[in-house]
C-alpha positions in Angstrom: 124.7 110.9 187.1 124.3 107.5 185.4 126.8 106.9 182.7 125.2 106.1 179.3 126.0 102.5 178.3 127.7 102.0 174.9 125.8 100.0 172.2 127.5 96.7 171.5 127.5 96.1 167.7 128.8 92.9 166.1 129.7 93.3 162.3 129.7 90.1 160.2 131.8 91.6 157.3 134.7 90.5 155.2 135.6 94.2 154.3 137.3 96.3 157.0 136.7 99.3 154.7 132.9 98.7 154.6 132.9 98.3 158.4 134.8 101.5 158.8 132.4 103.5 156.6 129.4 102.1 158.6 131.0 102.9 161.9 131.7 106.4 160.7 128.0 106.9 159.8 126.9 105.6 163.3 129.4 107.7 165.1 128.4 110.8 163.1 124.8 110.2 164.4 126.1 110.6 168.0 125.6 107.0 169.0 128.0 105.7 171.6 129.1 102.1 170.7 131.8 99.5 170.7 132.1 97.0 167.9 133.7 93.8 166.7 134.0 92.2 163.3 133.8 88.5 162.4 133.6 86.9 158.9 133.2 83.2 159.7 130.6 81.0 161.3 133.0 80.1 164.2 133.7 83.7 164.9 130.0 84.6 164.9 129.1 81.9 167.4 132.1 82.8 169.6 131.3 86.5 169.8 127.6 86.1 170.4 128.4 84.2 173.5 131.4 86.3 174.6 130.8 89.8 173.2 127.1 89.6 173.9 126.1 92.1 171.1 123.0 94.4 171.3 122.7 94.2 167.5 124.3 92.3 164.6 125.0 94.1 161.2 125.9 91.5 158.6 127.0 91.6 154.9 124.8 89.4 152.7 127.6 87.8 150.6 131.1 87.0 151.8 133.8 84.7 150.4 133.4 82.0 153.1 130.2 82.9 154.8 126.8 84.6 154.0 124.3 86.7 155.8 121.4 84.3 155.6 123.4 81.6 157.5 124.5 84.2 160.1 120.8 85.2 160.5 119.7 81.6 161.1 122.5 81.1 163.7 121.7 84.3 165.4 118.0 83.4 165.7 118.9 80.0 167.0 121.1 81.4 169.8 118.9 84.4 170.6 115.7 85.0 168.7 115.3 88.5 170.1 118.7 89.8 168.9 118.3 92.6 166.3 119.8 91.6 162.9 120.3 94.0 160.0 121.5 93.0 156.5 124.0 95.5 155.0 125.1 94.7 151.5 126.5 96.2 148.3 123.7 95.0 145.9 120.5 93.1 146.4 117.4 92.6 144.4 113.8 92.8 145.6 113.2 89.1 145.9 116.3 88.5 148.0 115.4 91.4 150.3 111.9 90.0 150.9 113.4 86.6 151.6 115.7 88.1 154.2 112.8 89.9 155.9 110.8 86.7 155.9 113.7 84.8 157.4 113.7 87.2 160.4 116.0 90.1 159.5 114.8 93.4 160.9 115.9 95.5 158.0 118.2 95.5 154.9 120.4 98.5 153.9 122.3 99.0 150.6 125.9 100.2 151.2 125.3 103.1 148.9 122.3 104.1 151.0 123.9 104.3 154.5 121.9 107.3 155.5 119.2 104.8 156.5 121.5 102.8 158.8 121.1 104.8 161.9 117.3 104.9 161.7 117.3 101.1 160.9 119.4 100.5 164.0 117.1 102.6 166.2 114.0 101.0 164.7 115.4 97.5 165.2 116.5 98.1 168.8 113.1 99.6 169.6 111.3 96.8 167.9 113.2 94.2 169.9 112.8 96.2 173.0 109.1 96.1 172.5 109.2 92.4 171.8 111.2 92.0 175.0 108.7 94.1 176.8 105.9 92.0 175.5 107.6 88.8 176.7 108.2 90.4 180.0 104.6 91.6 180.1 103.3 88.1 179.3 105.5 86.6 182.0 104.4 89.2 184.4 100.7 88.6 183.6 101.2 85.0 184.4 102.6 85.9 187.8 100.2 88.7 188.6 97.6 90.7 186.8 98.4 93.6 189.0 102.0 93.5 188.0 101.0 93.1 184.3 98.6 96.1 184.6 101.4 98.2 185.8 103.8 96.9 183.2 101.1 97.4 180.4 100.3 101.0 181.5 103.9 102.2 181.9 105.4 100.4 178.9 107.2 102.5 176.3 105.8 100.3 173.6 102.3 101.2 172.2 99.9 98.6 173.6 96.2 98.0 173.2 93.9 95.4 174.7 91.1 94.3 172.4 87.9 92.3 172.8 88.0 89.9 169.8 84.2 89.5 169.7 83.2 93.1 169.6 86.6 94.6 168.4 86.2 97.1 171.3 89.4 98.6 172.7 89.3 97.4 176.4 92.4 99.2 177.5 95.4 101.3 176.2 98.6 102.5 177.7 100.2 105.9 178.0 102.4 105.1 174.9 99.2 104.5 172.9 97.8 107.8 174.1 100.9 109.6 173.0 101.1 107.8 169.7 97.5 108.1 168.5 96.7 111.5 170.1 93.5 110.3 171.8 93.3 110.0 175.6 93.2 106.6 177.2 89.6 107.2 178.1 88.7 108.1 174.5 90.5 105.1 173.2 88.6 102.8 175.6 85.4 104.1 174.1 86.5 103.3 170.5 86.6 100.1 168.4 89.8 99.0 166.7 87.9 99.7 163.4 88.0 103.4 164.3 91.8 103.2 164.1 92.4 100.5 161.5 91.6 101.5 157.9 90.4 98.0 157.1 86.7 97.1 157.2 85.3 95.1 160.2 84.8 92.1 158.0 88.4 92.1 156.9 89.7 92.5 160.4 87.5 89.6 161.6 89.2 87.3 159.1 92.7 88.4 160.2 91.7 87.8 163.9 90.5 84.4 163.0 93.8 83.6 161.4 95.6 84.8 164.5 93.4 82.5 166.8 94.2 79.7 164.4 97.9 80.5 165.1 98.6 81.1 161.3 100.2 84.4 162.0 101.1 86.6 165.0 102.3 89.8 163.3 100.5 91.9 160.7 101.0 95.2 158.9 98.2 97.7 158.9 97.5 101.4 158.3 96.3 103.2 161.4 94.6 106.5 161.7 95.7 109.1 164.3 93.6 111.8 166.0 95.1 114.5 163.7 93.9 112.6 160.6 97.3 111.3 159.6 97.6 107.7 158.3 100.7 105.8 159.3 102.1 102.3 158.6 102.3 100.0 161.6 103.4 96.5 162.4 101.2 94.9 165.0 102.3 91.9 167.2 99.3 90.0 168.7 99.1 87.7 171.7 96.4 86.2 173.8 95.6 87.2 177.4 93.1 85.6 179.7 91.2 87.7 182.3 88.4 86.4 184.3 88.1 83.3 182.1 87.9 85.4 178.9 90.5 85.6 176.1 91.6 89.1 174.9 94.0 90.2 172.2 97.0 92.0 173.5 98.6 94.1 170.7 102.0 95.8 170.5 102.1 98.5 167.8 105.3 99.5 166.1 105.3 102.4 163.5 107.0 101.3 160.3 106.2 104.3 158.1 109.8 105.1 157.3 110.6 101.5 156.6 107.6 101.1 154.3 108.6 104.3 152.4 112.1 102.9 152.0 110.7 99.6 150.8 108.5 101.4 148.3 111.4 103.5 147.1 113.4 100.3 146.6 110.6 98.7 144.7 110.3 101.8 142.5 114.0 101.8 141.9 113.9 98.1 141.0 111.1 98.7 138.5 113.0 101.6 137.0 116.1 99.4 136.8 114.0 96.6 135.2 112.0 98.7 132.7 114.3 101.6 131.9 115.0 102.2 128.2 118.4 103.4 129.4 121.2 100.8 129.7 122.1 100.8 133.4 125.2 98.9 134.6 127.7 98.4 137.4 131.1 97.7 136.1 134.3 96.8 137.9 137.7 98.4 137.5 138.8 94.9 136.4 137.0 95.5 133.1 133.9 93.2 133.6 130.3 94.1 134.0 128.9 93.2 137.4 125.2 94.1 137.1 123.2 94.9 133.9 119.6 95.8 133.5 117.4 94.1 130.8 117.8 97.1 128.5 121.3 95.9 127.5 119.9 92.6 126.1 117.0 94.4 124.4 119.3 96.9 122.8 122.3 94.9 121.8 120.8 91.4 121.4 123.5 89.7 123.5 122.3 87.5 126.4 123.1 89.1 129.8 125.0 86.0 130.8 127.4 86.5 127.8 127.8 90.2 128.5 128.9 89.4 132.1 131.3 86.7 131.0 133.6 88.7 128.9 135.5 92.0 129.3 133.2 94.7 128.3 135.7 96.3 125.9 135.4 93.2 123.7 131.9 94.4 122.8 133.1 97.8 121.8 133.6 98.5 118.1 137.3 97.9 117.2 137.6 101.5 115.9 136.5 102.9 119.3 138.4 100.6 121.7 141.5 102.7 122.1 139.6 105.9 123.1 137.3 103.8 125.3 140.3 102.4 127.2 141.6 105.9 127.7 138.3 107.0 129.1 138.3 104.0 131.4 141.7 105.1 132.8 140.3 108.6 133.5 137.2 107.1 135.3 139.4 104.8 137.5 141.3 107.9 138.6 138.1 109.1 140.1 136.7 111.5 137.3 133.0 111.4 136.4 132.4 111.3 132.6 129.4 112.8 130.9 128.1 112.2 127.4 131.0 110.1 126.1 130.0 108.3 122.9 131.3 105.0 121.5 130.0 102.2 119.4 129.0 98.7 120.7 128.7 95.7 118.4 125.3 94.0 118.4 124.8 90.3 118.2 123.6 90.6 114.6 126.8 92.3 113.6 125.5 95.8 113.4 126.8 98.6 115.6 125.0 101.1 117.8 126.2 104.4 119.2 125.9 104.7 123.0 126.1 107.9 125.0 127.6 107.4 128.5 127.3 109.1 131.9 129.7 107.3 134.3 130.3 107.7 138.1 133.3 106.0 139.7 133.5 104.6 143.3 137.2 104.2 143.9 136.9 102.6 147.3 134.7 99.8 145.9 136.6 99.7 142.6 133.4 99.9 140.6 131.7 102.4 138.4 128.0 103.1 137.8 127.1 103.8 134.2 124.0 104.9 132.4 124.1 104.5 128.6 121.6 105.5 126.0 121.2 104.3 122.4 121.8 107.4 120.3 122.2 105.7 116.9 119.2 107.4 115.4 120.0 110.7 117.0 123.5 110.6 115.7 122.3 109.7 112.2 119.9 112.6 112.3 122.6 114.9 113.6 124.9 113.7 110.7 122.0 114.3 108.2 121.5 117.8 109.7 125.3 118.5 109.4 125.2 117.3 105.8 122.2 119.4 105.1 123.8 122.4 106.7 127.0 121.9 104.7 124.8 121.5 101.5 123.0 124.8 102.2 126.2 126.6 103.1 128.1 125.3 100.1 125.1 125.4 97.7 125.8 126.9 94.2 122.4 128.7 94.5 121.2 131.4 96.9 119.1 130.2 99.8 117.2 132.6 102.1 115.0 131.8 105.0 112.6 134.3 106.5 110.1 134.4 109.4 106.3 134.4 108.6 106.4 138.2 108.3 109.1 138.0 105.7 112.1 139.2 107.7 115.4 137.5 106.8 116.7 135.1 109.4 119.3 133.2 107.2 121.1 133.7 104.0 123.8 131.4 102.7 127.3 132.6 101.4 126.1 132.3 97.8 123.5 135.0 98.5 126.4 137.3 99.5 128.4 136.4 96.4 125.5 137.1 94.1 124.0 140.2 95.7 127.0 141.8 97.4 125.2 142.1 100.8 126.8 140.6 103.9 124.6 138.4 106.1 124.7 141.0 108.9 123.2 143.5 106.4 120.5 141.2 105.4 119.5 139.8 108.8 116.2 141.3 110.0 115.7 143.0 106.6 112.9 142.3 104.2 113.7 140.7 100.8 112.3 143.9 99.2 115.9 145.2 99.7 116.6 143.4 96.4 113.7 145.0 94.5 114.7 146.7 91.3 111.4 148.4 90.5 111.2 146.5 87.2 108.3 144.3 88.4 104.9 145.6 89.5 103.3 145.7 92.9 100.6 143.4 91.5 103.3 140.8 90.7 104.6 140.8 94.3 101.0 140.8 95.7 100.3 137.6 93.7 103.6 136.1 94.9 102.8 136.7 98.6 99.2 135.7 98.2 100.3 132.3 96.9 102.9 131.5 99.5 100.7 132.8 102.4 98.0 130.4 101.2 100.5 127.5 101.8 101.4 127.0 98.2 104.8 127.1 96.4 105.6 130.0 94.1 108.0 129.6 91.2 109.0 132.3 88.8 111.6 134.8 87.7 112.6 137.9 89.7 114.4 140.9 88.3 116.4 142.1 91.3 119.1 144.7 92.1 122.5 144.1 93.7 124.1 146.2 96.4 126.1 148.0 93.8 123.0 148.8 91.8 123.5 146.2 89.0 120.3 144.5 87.9 120.2 140.7 87.6 117.7 137.9 87.0 116.9 135.1 89.4 114.9 131.9 88.9 113.2 131.5 92.3 111.2 128.8 94.2 109.7 130.1 97.4 108.0 127.6 99.7 106.3 127.9 103.1 107.6 125.8 106.0 104.8 124.5 108.3 104.9 123.0 111.8 103.0 119.9 112.9 99.8 122.0 113.3 100.0 123.2 109.7 101.0 126.8 110.7 103.5 128.6 108.6 106.7 129.2 110.6 109.1 130.2 107.9 109.5 130.8 104.2 112.5 129.4 102.2 113.6 130.8 98.9 116.0 128.9 96.6 117.2 131.3 93.9 119.6 130.8 90.9 121.2 133.7 89.1 120.1 133.2 85.5 121.3 136.6 84.1 123.8 135.0 81.8 121.4 132.2 80.9 118.7 134.7 80.1 121.0 136.7 77.9 122.1 133.5 76.1 118.4 132.4 75.7 117.6 135.8 74.2 120.5 135.3 71.7 119.3 131.8 71.0 115.7 132.9 70.4 117.0 135.6 67.9 119.3 132.9 66.3 116.3 130.5 66.1 114.1 133.2 64.5 116.9 133.9 62.0 117.3 130.2 61.3 113.6 129.8 60.9 113.5 132.6 58.5 116.4 131.0 56.5 114.6 127.7 56.6 111.4 129.3 55.4 113.4 130.8 52.5 115.0 127.4 51.9 111.6 125.7 52.0 110.1 128.2 49.6 113.2 127.8 47.3 113.0 124.0 47.3 109.2 124.2 46.6 109.7 126.7 43.8 112.7 124.8 42.4 110.8 121.5 42.4 107.8 123.1 40.7 109.8 125.2 38.2 112.1 122.3 37.2 109.5 119.6 37.1 106.9 121.5 35.2 108.9 122.0 32.0 109.6 118.3 32.0 105.9 117.7 31.4 106.2 119.4 28.1 109.6 117.9 27.1 108.7 114.3 28.1 105.1 114.7 26.9 106.0 115.8 23.4 108.9 113.3 23.2 106.4 110.5 24.2 103.9 111.7 21.6 106.6 111.8 18.9 107.8 108.3 19.7 104.3 107.0 19.2 103.4 109.1 16.0 106.7 109.1 14.1 107.2 106.3 11.5 110.7 107.2 10.2 113.1 105.0 12.2 115.7 107.8 12.6 113.2 110.3 13.7 111.7 107.8 16.1 115.1 107.0 17.6 115.8 110.7 18.2 112.5 111.2 20.0 113.1 108.1 22.1 116.6 109.6 23.0 115.0 112.8 24.1 112.5 110.8 26.3 115.3 108.6 27.8 117.5 111.6 28.5 114.6 113.5 30.1 114.0 110.6 32.4 117.6 110.5 33.4 117.6 114.2 34.0 114.5 113.9 36.1 116.1 111.2 38.2 119.2 113.4 38.8 117.0 116.4 39.6 115.0 114.4 42.1 118.1 113.1 43.9 119.7 116.6 44.0 116.5 118.1 45.5 116.3 115.3 48.0 119.9 115.7 49.2 119.4 119.5 49.4 116.3 118.9 51.5 118.3 116.6 53.9 121.1 119.2 54.1 118.7 122.0 55.0 117.0 119.7 57.6 113.7 120.2 55.9 112.6 116.6 56.3 110.7 116.0 59.5 109.3 112.6 60.4 105.7 112.2 59.4 104.4 109.1 61.2 101.6 107.1 59.6 100.5 103.5 59.7 102.3 101.5 56.9 100.9 98.3 55.4 104.3 96.6 54.6 102.6 94.2 52.1 101.1 97.1 50.1 104.4 99.0 50.2 106.5 96.1 48.8 103.8 95.3 46.1 103.8 99.0 45.0 107.6 98.9 44.6 107.4 95.6 42.8 104.9 97.1 40.3 107.0 100.3 39.7 110.3 98.4 39.0 109.0 95.2 37.3 109.2 96.8 33.8 112.8 98.0 34.4 113.8 94.4 35.4 112.1 92.9 32.4 113.9 95.3 30.0 117.2 93.9 31.4 115.9 90.3 31.3 116.6 89.8 35.0 114.3 88.2 37.5 112.6 90.5 40.0 110.7 89.0 43.0 109.9 89.7 46.7 109.4 87.5 49.7 107.5 88.6 52.8 108.0 86.3 55.9 105.5 88.2 58.1 101.8 88.3 57.3 99.6 91.4 57.9 102.5 93.5 59.3 101.5 97.1 60.1 104.0 99.6 61.6 103.9 103.2 62.6 106.7 105.0 60.7 107.3 107.6 57.9 106.2 105.8 54.7 107.9 108.4 52.4 111.3 107.8 54.0 111.0 104.0 54.0 109.8 104.0 50.4 112.5 106.5 49.4 115.2 104.3 50.8 113.9 101.1 49.3 113.4 102.6 45.9 117.0 103.8 45.9 118.3 100.4 46.8 116.1 98.5 44.3 117.0 101.0 41.6 120.7 100.5 42.2 120.3 96.7 42.4 118.6 96.6 39.0 121.1 99.1 37.5 124.2 97.1 38.6 122.8 93.7 37.8 123.3 92.4 34.2 122.0 88.8 34.8 120.5 86.8 37.5 118.0 88.3 39.9 117.0 91.1 42.3 115.0 90.0 45.4 113.4 91.8 48.3 113.1 89.9 51.6 111.0 91.2 54.5 111.2 89.9 58.0 111.2 91.0 61.7 113.6 90.4 64.5 113.9 91.1 68.2 117.0 92.5 69.8 117.2 93.5 73.5 113.4 93.2 73.8 112.9 95.6 70.9 111.2 94.8 67.5 113.0 95.6 64.3 111.7 95.5 60.7 114.3 94.1 58.3 114.1 94.6 54.5 116.9 93.1 52.5 117.6 93.9 48.8 119.7 91.1 47.2 121.2 91.2 43.8 123.6 89.1 41.7 125.3 92.1 40.2 128.8 93.3 40.1 129.3 93.5 43.8 131.5 96.0 45.8 135.1 95.5 46.7 135.9 95.7 50.5 138.1 98.8 50.1 135.2 100.6 48.3 132.4 99.8 50.8 132.8 102.9 52.9 132.9 105.5 50.1 129.6 104.5 48.6 127.7 106.2 51.4 129.3 109.6 50.7 127.7 112.2 48.6 128.5 112.0 44.9 130.8 109.0 45.4 130.6 105.8 43.4 132.7 102.6 43.1 133.8 103.7 39.6 134.7 107.3 39.4 136.2 109.5 36.7 135.8 109.6 32.9 136.1 105.9 32.5 133.2 104.8 34.7 130.7 102.3 33.2 127.6 103.3 35.1 125.8 106.6 35.1 124.3 108.3 38.1 124.9 111.1 40.6 126.2 109.0 43.5 123.5 110.3 45.8 121.1 107.3 45.9 122.8 105.4 48.8 123.4 108.7 50.7 119.7 109.5 50.5 118.8 105.9 51.5 121.1 106.0 54.5 119.9 109.3 55.8 116.3 108.4 55.3 116.7 105.3 57.5 118.8 107.1 60.1 116.0 109.7 60.5 113.8 106.8 61.6 116.3 105.6 64.2 117.3 102.7 62.0 120.5 101.4 60.3 121.5 100.2 56.9 124.0 97.4 56.4 126.0 96.1 53.4 127.3 92.6 52.7 129.0 92.3 49.3 131.7 90.5 47.4 133.2 91.8 44.3 131.9 90.0 41.2 129.2 88.0 43.1 126.6 90.6 44.2 125.4 92.6 47.2 122.9 92.5 50.0 121.7 95.8 51.4 119.6 95.4 54.7 117.5 98.1 56.3 116.8 97.7 60.0 114.1 99.9 61.5 112.8 99.8 65.1 109.0 99.6 65.4 106.0 98.8 67.6 103.8 96.2 65.8 100.2 97.2 65.3 97.1 95.1 64.7 95.9 95.0 61.1 94.2 98.3 60.4 93.3 100.8 57.7 95.9 103.4 56.7 95.8 106.5 58.9 94.4 108.5 56.1 91.5 106.1 55.9 90.4 107.4 52.5 88.1 105.4 50.3 90.0 106.6 47.2 92.9 104.4 46.1 95.4 105.2 43.4 95.0 102.9 40.4 96.3 99.3 40.5 97.1 98.5 36.9 97.0 95.3 35.1 100.5 94.0 34.5 99.8 93.8 30.8 99.0 97.5 30.6 95.9 99.0 28.9 93.2 96.9 27.5 91.9 97.9 24.1 90.2 101.3 24.0 87.2 100.0 22.1 86.2 98.0 25.1 85.2 101.1 26.9 81.8 102.7 26.6 81.2 104.2 23.2 80.2 107.5 24.8 83.1 109.9 25.1 84.0 111.0 28.6 84.5 114.7 29.3 87.4 115.7 31.5 88.2 119.1 33.1 92.0 119.8 33.3 92.6 122.5 36.0 96.2 123.7 35.3 98.0 127.1 35.3 100.8 126.1 32.9 99.6 126.5 29.3 102.2 124.1 27.9 101.0 121.4 30.2 97.4 122.1 29.2 98.3 121.8 25.5 100.3 118.5 25.9 97.6 116.8 28.0 94.9 117.9 25.5 97.0 116.6 22.5 97.7 113.3 24.3 94.0 112.7 25.3 92.0 114.2 22.5 91.7 111.0 20.5 89.8 109.3 23.4 88.4 112.0 25.6 86.8 115.5 25.3 89.1 117.9 27.2 88.1 121.2 28.8 90.5 123.4 30.8 90.6 126.1 33.5 93.8 128.0 34.6 92.6 129.0 38.1 90.1 128.0 40.8 87.5 130.7 39.9 87.2 129.6 36.3 87.2 125.9 37.4 84.3 126.4 39.9 82.2 128.3 37.4 82.6 125.5 34.8 81.9 122.7 37.4 78.7 124.4 38.6 77.4 124.6 35.0 78.5 121.2 33.7 78.9 117.7 34.9 82.4 116.5 34.1 83.3 112.7 34.2 86.7 113.3 35.8 88.9 116.2 36.8 92.7 116.6 36.4 93.9 118.8 39.3 97.2 120.7 39.5 98.0 121.4 43.2 100.1 124.6 42.7 97.6 126.9 40.9 99.5 130.2 41.5 97.4 132.8 43.1 94.0 132.1 44.7 93.0 128.6 46.0 95.4 125.8 45.6 94.5 122.4 44.2 93.8 120.9 47.7 91.5 123.7 48.8 89.7 123.6 45.4 89.2 119.9 45.7 87.6 120.3 49.1 85.2 122.9 47.7 84.3 120.7 44.7 83.5 117.8 47.1 80.9 120.0 48.7 79.0 120.2 45.4 76.4 117.3 45.5 77.1 115.9 42.0 80.8 115.9 42.6 81.1 113.9 45.8 82.2 110.8 44.0 83.7 112.3 40.8 87.3 111.1 40.2 89.8 113.8 40.8 93.4 113.0 39.7 96.1 115.1 41.3 98.8 116.0 38.8 101.5 117.8 40.8 105.2 118.5 41.2 104.9 117.6 45.0 106.3 114.2 44.4 107.1 112.5 47.8 105.1 109.5 49.1 104.0 111.7 52.0 102.6 114.3 49.5 100.7 111.5 47.7 99.2 110.1 50.9 98.4 113.6 52.1 96.6 114.6 48.9 94.7 111.3 48.9 93.4 112.0 52.4 92.3 115.5 51.4 89.8 114.5 48.7 91.6 113.5 45.5 90.9 110.0 44.3 94.1 109.4 42.3 97.6 110.7 42.2 100.3 111.1 39.5 103.6 113.1 40.1 104.9 115.5 37.4 106.6 114.9 35.1 104.8 111.8 34.1 104.4 109.5 31.1 101.2 110.1 29.2 100.7 106.3 29.0 100.6 106.4 32.9 97.8 109.0 32.8 96.0 107.0 30.2 96.2 103.9 32.4 94.7 105.7 35.4 91.8 107.0 33.3 91.3 103.6 31.7 91.1 102.1 35.1 88.7 104.8 36.4 86.2 104.5 33.6 86.5 100.7 33.2 85.7 100.2 37.0 83.3 103.1 37.0 
């Protein structure tokens, strides 16, 4: 029995460990071999000659030598010596270069299962090449000897006619390889085996004959239909003066598969979104795929040049070093998370899977950027905590309404534990206090995909009833299908009880306010109306009496009445403020008209004291939206005080506008040269019933309510009132009111009727009027007022009267009056406003002057009545000469 000869393997390797691992793989495959190791050029040359290896297995990169140089030296000494590259890492380009340089194969050290097949394939390949060489030499010596060698050769061989591409001959190895008999093969063309078209094959054969290439890779078909990858070596043979192509076919299907797998792995490495790396136990990266640079922004070169822990977030370095120690000890780590610093200074969370190779002192790592996922997880945790700790009840059901979740607040409110609620329907809370129709509408709305909001009257586990304010919403998936319902509910039992109490309190307060309003209205009417008689008769007496003593007494009655009227007005106003009866009534105010009106009303008072009264408006055509009655009330109080406390000099009104913090303010200042106010008294003047001088020795009369009323009027408008004063030199009161400026426009009431503007010199002579006497209807329910007006006007006008609306309408329909005096409060039946509107519907009375004589004395009342049909206005009590002036103006202009 012939003893099997051992394979002689020469390792070109600087690592004894790597050689040992490779030998172990070869030995486990049952291959008998002897081996030697060299790691220098000199050692390689020596052992090729002395050891005479059958195959060389070389590392690609060594400290003092490299695989490419070893390959070149090997080919130079023996170009038919099999040579395999065995390396720890190699890229696709380097692998291709090795193959082009003449290497038979390349194997990664972490893929050693391919080593045995690569050795066998290389040995077979070179055996075939050697056979080819032998065959060619034999053919030269003898065609007969070649024929025998060709037929019996273990390598697959074909003889082809280059002109017709016909297979001239095939050996037994070809028969075994392809599955067709030699006879069948000799009746075939190479195009029956090769998958290329005839035209493509002809081009390749032409290249061969031009000596451009001698080996090619093809895909060949077998008799069983399988397609395999082959490497074909071509040579020329001459028989009988004709050149044929001699082919040696070597199957490389496994090698091509390995190459494709390597290409695929390289592409995955290149394009993976995961960050793939090889890192050494020394703390440096060895290999990084492009995803590292894409994710962190650092150039790969910079990442490789520094310890990788220097790129870890400072807060995570300690734990990362601890994990590194665990890996070096051989433990695989899954889903470890830490932060890496990006080039722009931001940080990204990476999740790691790491695999150590202790023998090589390296670790393979795959990291994934989980920053967004971590942020989302944190949001979900926050949301979960918010739901769990929510101060309101939260319940989630499936589409059929069965409870899948209830937060702790639900248990606190209802008394049911979650395990009691899970899988139950929310009807467990039903109290029976709400109808089935109520719940049908609720479910109908949420099942249609809409949100429902309302109040539920529910029952707790212990039977107690309670109220909840609930919002129930459907949750839909990406297809719009409802997958859950979520209910957010707040226990409003106490709030609802408080609300009911507030409603009752509000109703009681409204009742009280209605009583107060009625009281104030009645008091104003009942107190003002008698003053018409008192002041009217006193005025008539002052004009008719000739005895100086009698005349003085009548004037005293008139003066005292006016003072009492002022006091009454102030007291009623302060009571109105205290009872919160005054609401803002916003109208458009013509500031010019307002100031001129105040000037007319107070000019006579100033003249009586021989002081100058003037106004200055620094803004033309200024219109604002505000409550005219409040503005007018405040200004009149300030002007009245200024005239009262000024004995000489002047009183002046100055109007302007300012802008503060992008907001417009109207400023109206009232200046006087009066007695002034000491610093220590400037706070008390705003208090009710307080004055600078108090007690029985005071020099000035008054209630001490004027400034209080002025201040509250302005504050209702959101404004302020300021005081600047020096004792003995005078005072400046300034009103500041916020406003939005308007374009020049008509008053909001837009009435064509205007109250009379009187000549500053008073009445003109009565004999200048038409000689025909005017007939006036006085509609008044107070008989004393009827008498006093008739007595005051009878010398100039004919006066008729009516005490209610029915009598008035009857007289108006039967007679054409020249003017009508209209009381607003007529007792029972129609009031003066309603009666005025009915009169305006009578054709002949559309333009007839109607003068409102009323105890409703505010500026708002005046503007309101003017807008409702009256043409003129005079508040009770009034001076008869004021009524005469209005009538004089009416008939003079009419």
